[in-house]
Chimera marker file (.cmm) of the C-alpha trace (Angstrom):
<marker_set name="trace">
<marker id="1" x="-11.498" y="-50.423" z="-62.593" r="1" g="1" b="0" radius="0.5"/>
<marker id="2" x="-9.968" y="-47.192" z="-61.347" r="1" g="1" b="0" radius="0.5"/>
<marker id="3" x="-11.745" y="-44.731" z="-59.057" r="1" g="1" b="0" radius="0.5"/>
<marker id="4" x="-11.864" y="-42.187" z="-61.906" r="1" g="1" b="0" radius="0.5"/>
<marker id="5" x="-13.536" y="-44.707" z="-64.241" r="1" g="1" b="0" radius="0.5"/>
<marker id="6" x="-16.006" y="-45.696" z="-61.513" r="1" g="1" b="0" radius="0.5"/>
<marker id="7" x="-16.838" y="-41.995" z="-60.959" r="1" g="1" b="0" radius="0.5"/>
<marker id="8" x="-17.372" y="-41.414" z="-64.698" r="1" g="1" b="0" radius="0.5"/>
<marker id="9" x="-19.689" y="-44.428" z="-64.908" r="1" g="1" b="0" radius="0.5"/>
<marker id="10" x="-21.653" y="-43.106" z="-61.950" r="1" g="1" b="0" radius="0.5"/>
<marker id="11" x="-21.984" y="-39.689" z="-63.623" r="1" g="1" b="0" radius="0.5"/>
<marker id="12" x="-23.309" y="-41.341" z="-66.777" r="1" g="1" b="0" radius="0.5"/>
<marker id="13" x="-25.691" y="-43.576" z="-64.820" r="1" g="1" b="0" radius="0.5"/>
<marker id="14" x="-27.190" y="-40.672" z="-62.883" r="1" g="1" b="0" radius="0.5"/>
<marker id="15" x="-27.708" y="-38.589" z="-66.012" r="1" g="1" b="0" radius="0.5"/>
<marker id="16" x="-29.560" y="-41.445" z="-67.741" r="1" g="1" b="0" radius="0.5"/>
<marker id="17" x="-31.807" y="-42.219" z="-64.760" r="1" g="1" b="0" radius="0.5"/>
<marker id="18" x="-33.084" y="-38.733" z="-63.959" r="1" g="1" b="0" radius="0.5"/>
<marker id="19" x="-36.437" y="-37.500" z="-65.240" r="1" g="1" b="0" radius="0.5"/>
<marker id="20" x="-36.141" y="-35.181" z="-68.241" r="1" g="1" b="0" radius="0.5"/>
<marker id="21" x="-35.207" y="-32.445" z="-68.482" r="1" g="1" b="0" radius="0.5"/>
<marker id="22" x="-32.309" y="-32.317" z="-66.076" r="1" g="1" b="0" radius="0.5"/>
<marker id="23" x="-29.601" y="-29.803" z="-65.282" r="1" g="1" b="0" radius="0.5"/>
<marker id="24" x="-26.058" y="-30.443" z="-64.140" r="1" g="1" b="0" radius="0.5"/>
<marker id="25" x="-23.977" y="-27.954" z="-62.155" r="1" g="1" b="0" radius="0.5"/>
<marker id="26" x="-20.328" y="-28.497" z="-61.268" r="1" g="1" b="0" radius="0.5"/>
<marker id="27" x="-18.561" y="-26.688" z="-58.483" r="1" g="1" b="0" radius="0.5"/>
<marker id="28" x="-16.401" y="-27.091" z="-55.396" r="1" g="1" b="0" radius="0.5"/>
<marker id="29" x="-15.974" y="-30.839" z="-55.874" r="1" g="1" b="0" radius="0.5"/>
<marker id="30" x="-19.721" y="-31.490" z="-56.079" r="1" g="1" b="0" radius="0.5"/>
<marker id="31" x="-21.791" y="-32.255" z="-59.154" r="1" g="1" b="0" radius="0.5"/>
<marker id="32" x="-25.453" y="-31.354" z="-58.610" r="1" g="1" b="0" radius="0.5"/>
<marker id="33" x="-28.142" y="-32.810" z="-60.867" r="1" g="1" b="0" radius="0.5"/>
<marker id="34" x="-31.757" y="-31.598" z="-60.764" r="1" g="1" b="0" radius="0.5"/>
<marker id="35" x="-34.286" y="-33.618" z="-62.755" r="1" g="1" b="0" radius="0.5"/>
<marker id="36" x="-37.852" y="-33.097" z="-63.885" r="1" g="1" b="0" radius="0.5"/>
<marker id="37" x="-40.117" y="-30.244" z="-64.943" r="1" g="1" b="0" radius="0.5"/>
<marker id="38" x="-41.325" y="-29.245" z="-62.467" r="1" g="1" b="0" radius="0.5"/>
<marker id="39" x="-38.279" y="-30.443" z="-60.548" r="1" g="1" b="0" radius="0.5"/>
<marker id="40" x="-38.628" y="-33.776" z="-58.752" r="1" g="1" b="0" radius="0.5"/>
<marker id="41" x="-35.199" y="-34.950" z="-57.617" r="1" g="1" b="0" radius="0.5"/>
<marker id="42" x="-31.785" y="-33.544" z="-56.701" r="1" g="1" b="0" radius="0.5"/>
<marker id="43" x="-28.682" y="-35.753" z="-56.817" r="1" g="1" b="0" radius="0.5"/>
<marker id="44" x="-25.388" y="-34.536" z="-55.378" r="1" g="1" b="0" radius="0.5"/>
<marker id="45" x="-22.260" y="-36.461" z="-56.315" r="1" g="1" b="0" radius="0.5"/>
<marker id="46" x="-19.040" y="-35.920" z="-54.368" r="1" g="1" b="0" radius="0.5"/>
<marker id="47" x="-15.735" y="-37.725" z="-54.592" r="1" g="1" b="0" radius="0.5"/>
<marker id="48" x="-16.945" y="-40.173" z="-51.922" r="1" g="1" b="0" radius="0.5"/>
<marker id="49" x="-20.770" y="-40.171" z="-51.773" r="1" g="1" b="0" radius="0.5"/>
<marker id="50" x="-24.034" y="-39.835" z="-53.676" r="1" g="1" b="0" radius="0.5"/>
<marker id="51" x="-26.852" y="-37.916" z="-51.963" r="1" g="1" b="0" radius="0.5"/>
<marker id="52" x="-30.364" y="-38.321" z="-53.394" r="1" g="1" b="0" radius="0.5"/>
<marker id="53" x="-32.976" y="-35.773" z="-52.348" r="1" g="1" b="0" radius="0.5"/>
<marker id="54" x="-36.611" y="-35.051" z="-53.056" r="1" g="1" b="0" radius="0.5"/>
<marker id="55" x="-36.935" y="-31.577" z="-54.557" r="1" g="1" b="0" radius="0.5"/>
<marker id="56" x="-38.761" y="-29.207" z="-52.205" r="1" g="1" b="0" radius="0.5"/>
<marker id="57" x="-39.329" y="-25.465" z="-51.939" r="1" g="1" b="0" radius="0.5"/>
<marker id="58" x="-39.934" y="-23.307" z="-48.887" r="1" g="1" b="0" radius="0.5"/>
<marker id="59" x="-41.437" y="-19.835" z="-49.233" r="1" g="1" b="0" radius="0.5"/>
<marker id="60" x="-39.493" y="-17.428" z="-47.034" r="1" g="1" b="0" radius="0.5"/>
<marker id="61" x="-41.716" y="-14.527" z="-48.112" r="1" g="1" b="0" radius="0.5"/>
<marker id="62" x="-44.653" y="-14.406" z="-50.553" r="1" g="1" b="0" radius="0.5"/>
<marker id="63" x="-42.153" y="-13.452" z="-53.259" r="1" g="1" b="0" radius="0.5"/>
<marker id="64" x="-39.057" y="-15.406" z="-52.221" r="1" g="1" b="0" radius="0.5"/>
<marker id="65" x="-38.851" y="-19.171" z="-52.676" r="1" g="1" b="0" radius="0.5"/>
<marker id="66" x="-35.806" y="-21.145" z="-51.541" r="1" g="1" b="0" radius="0.5"/>
<marker id="67" x="-35.010" y="-24.687" z="-52.689" r="1" g="1" b="0" radius="0.5"/>
<marker id="68" x="-34.800" y="-26.957" z="-49.616" r="1" g="1" b="0" radius="0.5"/>
<marker id="69" x="-34.498" y="-30.584" z="-50.773" r="1" g="1" b="0" radius="0.5"/>
<marker id="70" x="-35.383" y="-33.436" z="-48.399" r="1" g="1" b="0" radius="0.5"/>
<marker id="71" x="-32.774" y="-36.191" z="-48.174" r="1" g="1" b="0" radius="0.5"/>
<marker id="72" x="-33.960" y="-39.617" z="-49.288" r="1" g="1" b="0" radius="0.5"/>
<marker id="73" x="-30.662" y="-41.437" z="-48.954" r="1" g="1" b="0" radius="0.5"/>
<marker id="74" x="-26.891" y="-41.344" z="-49.139" r="1" g="1" b="0" radius="0.5"/>
<marker id="75" x="-24.464" y="-43.941" z="-50.471" r="1" g="1" b="0" radius="0.5"/>
<marker id="76" x="-20.687" y="-44.110" z="-50.072" r="1" g="1" b="0" radius="0.5"/>
<marker id="77" x="-20.053" y="-45.069" z="-53.686" r="1" g="1" b="0" radius="0.5"/>
<marker id="78" x="-16.429" y="-46.208" z="-53.352" r="1" g="1" b="0" radius="0.5"/>
<marker id="79" x="-17.409" y="-48.976" z="-50.922" r="1" g="1" b="0" radius="0.5"/>
<marker id="80" x="-19.894" y="-50.835" z="-53.109" r="1" g="1" b="0" radius="0.5"/>
<marker id="81" x="-19.540" y="-53.015" z="-56.177" r="1" g="1" b="0" radius="0.5"/>
<marker id="82" x="-20.750" y="-51.279" z="-59.332" r="1" g="1" b="0" radius="0.5"/>
<marker id="83" x="-23.913" y="-53.368" z="-59.849" r="1" g="1" b="0" radius="0.5"/>
<marker id="84" x="-25.095" y="-52.873" z="-56.266" r="1" g="1" b="0" radius="0.5"/>
<marker id="85" x="-24.292" y="-49.175" z="-56.346" r="1" g="1" b="0" radius="0.5"/>
<marker id="86" x="-26.216" y="-48.546" z="-59.554" r="1" g="1" b="0" radius="0.5"/>
<marker id="87" x="-29.210" y="-50.506" z="-58.266" r="1" g="1" b="0" radius="0.5"/>
<marker id="88" x="-29.296" y="-48.549" z="-54.990" r="1" g="1" b="0" radius="0.5"/>
<marker id="89" x="-28.860" y="-45.147" z="-56.652" r="1" g="1" b="0" radius="0.5"/>
<marker id="90" x="-31.519" y="-45.992" z="-59.241" r="1" g="1" b="0" radius="0.5"/>
<marker id="91" x="-33.978" y="-47.037" z="-56.510" r="1" g="1" b="0" radius="0.5"/>
<marker id="92" x="-33.274" y="-43.876" z="-54.502" r="1" g="1" b="0" radius="0.5"/>
<marker id="93" x="-33.927" y="-41.700" z="-57.570" r="1" g="1" b="0" radius="0.5"/>
<marker id="94" x="-37.197" y="-43.529" z="-58.296" r="1" g="1" b="0" radius="0.5"/>
<marker id="95" x="-38.244" y="-43.217" z="-54.660" r="1" g="1" b="0" radius="0.5"/>
<marker id="96" x="-37.497" y="-39.485" z="-54.523" r="1" g="1" b="0" radius="0.5"/>
<marker id="97" x="-39.501" y="-38.885" z="-57.704" r="1" g="1" b="0" radius="0.5"/>
<marker id="98" x="-42.450" y="-40.966" z="-56.464" r="1" g="1" b="0" radius="0.5"/>
<marker id="99" x="-42.491" y="-39.182" z="-53.109" r="1" g="1" b="0" radius="0.5"/>
<marker id="100" x="-42.379" y="-35.788" z="-54.813" r="1" g="1" b="0" radius="0.5"/>
<marker id="101" x="-45.209" y="-36.655" z="-57.216" r="1" g="1" b="0" radius="0.5"/>
<marker id="102" x="-47.316" y="-37.962" z="-54.309" r="1" g="1" b="0" radius="0.5"/>
<marker id="103" x="-47.271" y="-34.424" z="-52.858" r="1" g="1" b="0" radius="0.5"/>
<marker id="104" x="-48.807" y="-32.893" z="-56.012" r="1" g="1" b="0" radius="0.5"/>
<marker id="105" x="-52.372" y="-31.577" z="-55.642" r="1" g="1" b="0" radius="0.5"/>
<marker id="106" x="-55.196" y="-30.941" z="-58.094" r="1" g="1" b="0" radius="0.5"/>
<marker id="107" x="-56.597" y="-27.415" z="-58.304" r="1" g="1" b="0" radius="0.5"/>
<marker id="108" x="-60.345" y="-27.391" z="-57.695" r="1" g="1" b="0" radius="0.5"/>
<marker id="109" x="-60.815" y="-24.528" z="-60.166" r="1" g="1" b="0" radius="0.5"/>
<marker id="110" x="-58.691" y="-25.406" z="-63.212" r="1" g="1" b="0" radius="0.5"/>
<marker id="111" x="-58.183" y="-29.127" z="-62.577" r="1" g="1" b="0" radius="0.5"/>
<marker id="112" x="-54.420" y="-28.970" z="-63.140" r="1" g="1" b="0" radius="0.5"/>
<marker id="113" x="-52.114" y="-31.097" z="-61.027" r="1" g="1" b="0" radius="0.5"/>
<marker id="114" x="-49.453" y="-28.911" z="-59.397" r="1" g="1" b="0" radius="0.5"/>
<marker id="115" x="-46.497" y="-29.339" z="-57.053" r="1" g="1" b="0" radius="0.5"/>
<marker id="116" x="-47.175" y="-28.144" z="-53.503" r="1" g="1" b="0" radius="0.5"/>
<marker id="117" x="-45.270" y="-24.862" z="-53.841" r="1" g="1" b="0" radius="0.5"/>
<marker id="118" x="-47.631" y="-23.810" z="-56.651" r="1" g="1" b="0" radius="0.5"/>
<marker id="119" x="-50.709" y="-24.263" z="-54.471" r="1" g="1" b="0" radius="0.5"/>
<marker id="120" x="-52.343" y="-21.501" z="-52.418" r="1" g="1" b="0" radius="0.5"/>
<marker id="121" x="-52.428" y="-21.722" z="-48.638" r="1" g="1" b="0" radius="0.5"/>
<marker id="122" x="-55.670" y="-23.694" z="-48.579" r="1" g="1" b="0" radius="0.5"/>
<marker id="123" x="-54.010" y="-26.396" z="-50.739" r="1" g="1" b="0" radius="0.5"/>
<marker id="124" x="-57.150" y="-26.757" z="-52.891" r="1" g="1" b="0" radius="0.5"/>
<marker id="125" x="-56.406" y="-24.155" z="-55.540" r="1" g="1" b="0" radius="0.5"/>
<marker id="126" x="-53.286" y="-23.196" z="-57.447" r="1" g="1" b="0" radius="0.5"/>
<marker id="127" x="-51.830" y="-19.738" z="-56.874" r="1" g="1" b="0" radius="0.5"/>
<marker id="128" x="-53.063" y="-18.502" z="-60.261" r="1" g="1" b="0" radius="0.5"/>
<marker id="129" x="-56.663" y="-19.595" z="-59.644" r="1" g="1" b="0" radius="0.5"/>
<marker id="130" x="-56.566" y="-18.314" z="-56.053" r="1" g="1" b="0" radius="0.5"/>
<marker id="131" x="-55.751" y="-14.877" z="-57.444" r="1" g="1" b="0" radius="0.5"/>
<marker id="132" x="-58.258" y="-15.058" z="-60.316" r="1" g="1" b="0" radius="0.5"/>
<marker id="133" x="-61.170" y="-16.933" z="-58.722" r="1" g="1" b="0" radius="0.5"/>
<marker id="134" x="-60.936" y="-16.257" z="-55.014" r="1" g="1" b="0" radius="0.5"/>
<marker id="135" x="-59.344" y="-12.803" z="-55.043" r="1" g="1" b="0" radius="0.5"/>
<marker id="136" x="-56.315" y="-13.858" z="-53.024" r="1" g="1" b="0" radius="0.5"/>
<marker id="137" x="-53.424" y="-11.391" z="-53.197" r="1" g="1" b="0" radius="0.5"/>
<marker id="138" x="-49.866" y="-12.609" z="-52.542" r="1" g="1" b="0" radius="0.5"/>
<link id1="1" id2="2" r="1" g="1" b="0" radius="0.2"/>
<link id1="2" id2="3" r="1" g="1" b="0" radius="0.2"/>
<link id1="3" id2="4" r="1" g="1" b="0" radius="0.2"/>
<link id1="4" id2="5" r="1" g="1" b="0" radius="0.2"/>
<link id1="5" id2="6" r="1" g="1" b="0" radius="0.2"/>
<link id1="6" id2="7" r="1" g="1" b="0" radius="0.2"/>
<link id1="7" id2="8" r="1" g="1" b="0" radius="0.2"/>
<link id1="8" id2="9" r="1" g="1" b="0" radius="0.2"/>
<link id1="9" id2="10" r="1" g="1" b="0" radius="0.2"/>
<link id1="10" id2="11" r="1" g="1" b="0" radius="0.2"/>
<link id1="11" id2="12" r="1" g="1" b="0" radius="0.2"/>
<link id1="12" id2="13" r="1" g="1" b="0" radius="0.2"/>
<link id1="13" id2="14" r="1" g="1" b="0" radius="0.2"/>
<link id1="14" id2="15" r="1" g="1" b="0" radius="0.2"/>
<link id1="15" id2="16" r="1" g="1" b="0" radius="0.2"/>
<link id1="16" id2="17" r="1" g="1" b="0" radius="0.2"/>
<link id1="17" id2="18" r="1" g="1" b="0" radius="0.2"/>
<link id1="18" id2="19" r="1" g="1" b="0" radius="0.2"/>
<link id1="19" id2="20" r="1" g="1" b="0" radius="0.2"/>
<link id1="20" id2="21" r="1" g="1" b="0" radius="0.2"/>
<link id1="21" id2="22" r="1" g="1" b="0" radius="0.2"/>
<link id1="22" id2="23" r="1" g="1" b="0" radius="0.2"/>
<link id1="23" id2="24" r="1" g="1" b="0" radius="0.2"/>
<link id1="24" id2="25" r="1" g="1" b="0" radius="0.2"/>
<link id1="25" id2="26" r="1" g="1" b="0" radius="0.2"/>
<link id1="26" id2="27" r="1" g="1" b="0" radius="0.2"/>
<link id1="27" id2="28" r="1" g="1" b="0" radius="0.2"/>
<link id1="28" id2="29" r="1" g="1" b="0" radius="0.2"/>
<link id1="29" id2="30" r="1" g="1" b="0" radius="0.2"/>
<link id1="30" id2="31" r="1" g="1" b="0" radius="0.2"/>
<link id1="31" id2="32" r="1" g="1" b="0" radius="0.2"/>
<link id1="32" id2="33" r="1" g="1" b="0" radius="0.2"/>
<link id1="33" id2="34" r="1" g="1" b="0" radius="0.2"/>
<link id1="34" id2="35" r="1" g="1" b="0" radius="0.2"/>
<link id1="35" id2="36" r="1" g="1" b="0" radius="0.2"/>
<link id1="36" id2="37" r="1" g="1" b="0" radius="0.2"/>
<link id1="37" id2="38" r="1" g="1" b="0" radius="0.2"/>
<link id1="38" id2="39" r="1" g="1" b="0" radius="0.2"/>
<link id1="39" id2="40" r="1" g="1" b="0" radius="0.2"/>
<link id1="40" id2="41" r="1" g="1" b="0" radius="0.2"/>
<link id1="41" id2="42" r="1" g="1" b="0" radius="0.2"/>
<link id1="42" id2="43" r="1" g="1" b="0" radius="0.2"/>
<link id1="43" id2="44" r="1" g="1" b="0" radius="0.2"/>
<link id1="44" id2="45" r="1" g="1" b="0" radius="0.2"/>
<link id1="45" id2="46" r="1" g="1" b="0" radius="0.2"/>
<link id1="46" id2="47" r="1" g="1" b="0" radius="0.2"/>
<link id1="47" id2="48" r="1" g="1" b="0" radius="0.2"/>
<link id1="48" id2="49" r="1" g="1" b="0" radius="0.2"/>
<link id1="49" id2="50" r="1" g="1" b="0" radius="0.2"/>
<link id1="50" id2="51" r="1" g="1" b="0" radius="0.2"/>
<link id1="51" id2="52" r="1" g="1" b="0" radius="0.2"/>
<link id1="52" id2="53" r="1" g="1" b="0" radius="0.2"/>
<link id1="53" id2="54" r="1" g="1" b="0" radius="0.2"/>
<link id1="54" id2="55" r="1" g="1" b="0" radius="0.2"/>
<link id1="55" id2="56" r="1" g="1" b="0" radius="0.2"/>
<link id1="56" id2="57" r="1" g="1" b="0" radius="0.2"/>
<link id1="57" id2="58" r="1" g="1" b="0" radius="0.2"/>
<link id1="58" id2="59" r="1" g="1" b="0" radius="0.2"/>
<link id1="59" id2="60" r="1" g="1" b="0" radius="0.2"/>
<link id1="60" id2="61" r="1" g="1" b="0" radius="0.2"/>
<link id1="61" id2="62" r="1" g="1" b="0" radius="0.2"/>
<link id1="62" id2="63" r="1" g="1" b="0" radius="0.2"/>
<link id1="63" id2="64" r="1" g="1" b="0" radius="0.2"/>
<link id1="64" id2="65" r="1" g="1" b="0" radius="0.2"/>
<link id1="65" id2="66" r="1" g="1" b="0" radius="0.2"/>
<link id1="66" id2="67" r="1" g="1" b="0" radius="0.2"/>
<link id1="67" id2="68" r="1" g="1" b="0" radius="0.2"/>
<link id1="68" id2="69" r="1" g="1" b="0" radius="0.2"/>
<link id1="69" id2="70" r="1" g="1" b="0" radius="0.2"/>
<link id1="70" id2="71" r="1" g="1" b="0" radius="0.2"/>
<link id1="71" id2="72" r="1" g="1" b="0" radius="0.2"/>
<link id1="72" id2="73" r="1" g="1" b="0" radius="0.2"/>
<link id1="73" id2="74" r="1" g="1" b="0" radius="0.2"/>
<link id1="74" id2="75" r="1" g="1" b="0" radius="0.2"/>
<link id1="75" id2="76" r="1" g="1" b="0" radius="0.2"/>
<link id1="76" id2="77" r="1" g="1" b="0" radius="0.2"/>
<link id1="77" id2="78" r="1" g="1" b="0" radius="0.2"/>
<link id1="78" id2="79" r="1" g="1" b="0" radius="0.2"/>
<link id1="79" id2="80" r="1" g="1" b="0" radius="0.2"/>
<link id1="80" id2="81" r="1" g="1" b="0" radius="0.2"/>
<link id1="81" id2="82" r="1" g="1" b="0" radius="0.2"/>
<link id1="82" id2="83" r="1" g="1" b="0" radius="0.2"/>
<link id1="83" id2="84" r="1" g="1" b="0" radius="0.2"/>
<link id1="84" id2="85" r="1" g="1" b="0" radius="0.2"/>
<link id1="85" id2="86" r="1" g="1" b="0" radius="0.2"/>
<link id1="86" id2="87" r="1" g="1" b="0" radius="0.2"/>
<link id1="87" id2="88" r="1" g="1" b="0" radius="0.2"/>
<link id1="88" id2="89" r="1" g="1" b="0" radius="0.2"/>
<link id1="89" id2="90" r="1" g="1" b="0" radius="0.2"/>
<link id1="90" id2="91" r="1" g="1" b="0" radius="0.2"/>
<link id1="91" id2="92" r="1" g="1" b="0" radius="0.2"/>
<link id1="92" id2="93" r="1" g="1" b="0" radius="0.2"/>
<link id1="93" id2="94" r="1" g="1" b="0" radius="0.2"/>
<link id1="94" id2="95" r="1" g="1" b="0" radius="0.2"/>
<link id1="95" id2="96" r="1" g="1" b="0" radius="0.2"/>
<link id1="96" id2="97" r="1" g="1" b="0" radius="0.2"/>
<link id1="97" id2="98" r="1" g="1" b="0" radius="0.2"/>
<link id1="98" id2="99" r="1" g="1" b="0" radius="0.2"/>
<link id1="99" id2="100" r="1" g="1" b="0" radius="0.2"/>
<link id1="100" id2="101" r="1" g="1" b="0" radius="0.2"/>
<link id1="101" id2="102" r="1" g="1" b="0" radius="0.2"/>
<link id1="102" id2="103" r="1" g="1" b="0" radius="0.2"/>
<link id1="103" id2="104" r="1" g="1" b="0" radius="0.2"/>
<link id1="104" id2="105" r="1" g="1" b="0" radius="0.2"/>
<link id1="105" id2="106" r="1" g="1" b="0" radius="0.2"/>
<link id1="106" id2="107" r="1" g="1" b="0" radius="0.2"/>
<link id1="107" id2="108" r="1" g="1" b="0" radius="0.2"/>
<link id1="108" id2="109" r="1" g="1" b="0" radius="0.2"/>
<link id1="109" id2="110" r="1" g="1" b="0" radius="0.2"/>
<link id1="110" id2="111" r="1" g="1" b="0" radius="0.2"/>
<link id1="111" id2="112" r="1" g="1" b="0" radius="0.2"/>
<link id1="112" id2="113" r="1" g="1" b="0" radius="0.2"/>
<link id1="113" id2="114" r="1" g="1" b="0" radius="0.2"/>
<link id1="114" id2="115" r="1" g="1" b="0" radius="0.2"/>
<link id1="115" id2="116" r="1" g="1" b="0" radius="0.2"/>
<link id1="116" id2="117" r="1" g="1" b="0" radius="0.2"/>
<link id1="117" id2="118" r="1" g="1" b="0" radius="0.2"/>
<link id1="118" id2="119" r="1" g="1" b="0" radius="0.2"/>
<link id1="119" id2="120" r="1" g="1" b="0" radius="0.2"/>
<link id1="120" id2="121" r="1" g="1" b="0" radius="0.2"/>
<link id1="121" id2="122" r="1" g="1" b="0" radius="0.2"/>
<link id1="122" id2="123" r="1" g="1" b="0" radius="0.2"/>
<link id1="123" id2="124" r="1" g="1" b="0" radius="0.2"/>
<link id1="124" id2="125" r="1" g="1" b="0" radius="0.2"/>
<link id1="125" id2="126" r="1" g="1" b="0" radius="0.2"/>
<link id1="126" id2="127" r="1" g="1" b="0" radius="0.2"/>
<link id1="127" id2="128" r="1" g="1" b="0" radius="0.2"/>
<link id1="128" id2="129" r="1" g="1" b="0" radius="0.2"/>
<link id1="129" id2="130" r="1" g="1" b="0" radius="0.2"/>
<link id1="130" id2="131" r="1" g="1" b="0" radius="0.2"/>
<link id1="131" id2="132" r="1" g="1" b="0" radius="0.2"/>
<link id1="132" id2="133" r="1" g="1" b="0" radius="0.2"/>
<link id1="133" id2="134" r="1" g="1" b="0" radius="0.2"/>
<link id1="134" id2="135" r="1" g="1" b="0" radius="0.2"/>
<link id1="135" id2="136" r="1" g="1" b="0" radius="0.2"/>
<link id1="136" id2="137" r="1" g="1" b="0" radius="0.2"/>
<link id1="137" id2="138" r="1" g="1" b="0" radius="0.2"/>
</marker_set>
């Protein structure tokens, strides 16, 4: 199997193993996948490696959020047999999603489960309820 065929199979594998919905961005030799709603996992595919990251957001100001994924693992995809590679990448994607979901919190006011960036500073209420119920202003 050629390197190009191996790369295409890896692209297809990643797209079928991400949580729905997912986006795919191509640019500068890197294909970036983001899966889930809210986002759970980021996968970056280069011509030599696959990087799997847990989706994360950092608030730089109360109105400015920046995506700052946390790396879960990296695999040099050209060095592994196809079956091993797919198994490792699949496990990394599952692990990133599970880690992300473990950070979700339940709002004490509305009972909705939210990702951490949607929670107020006290981590017990979502931003919406903090504004409505507790009078917090962001």
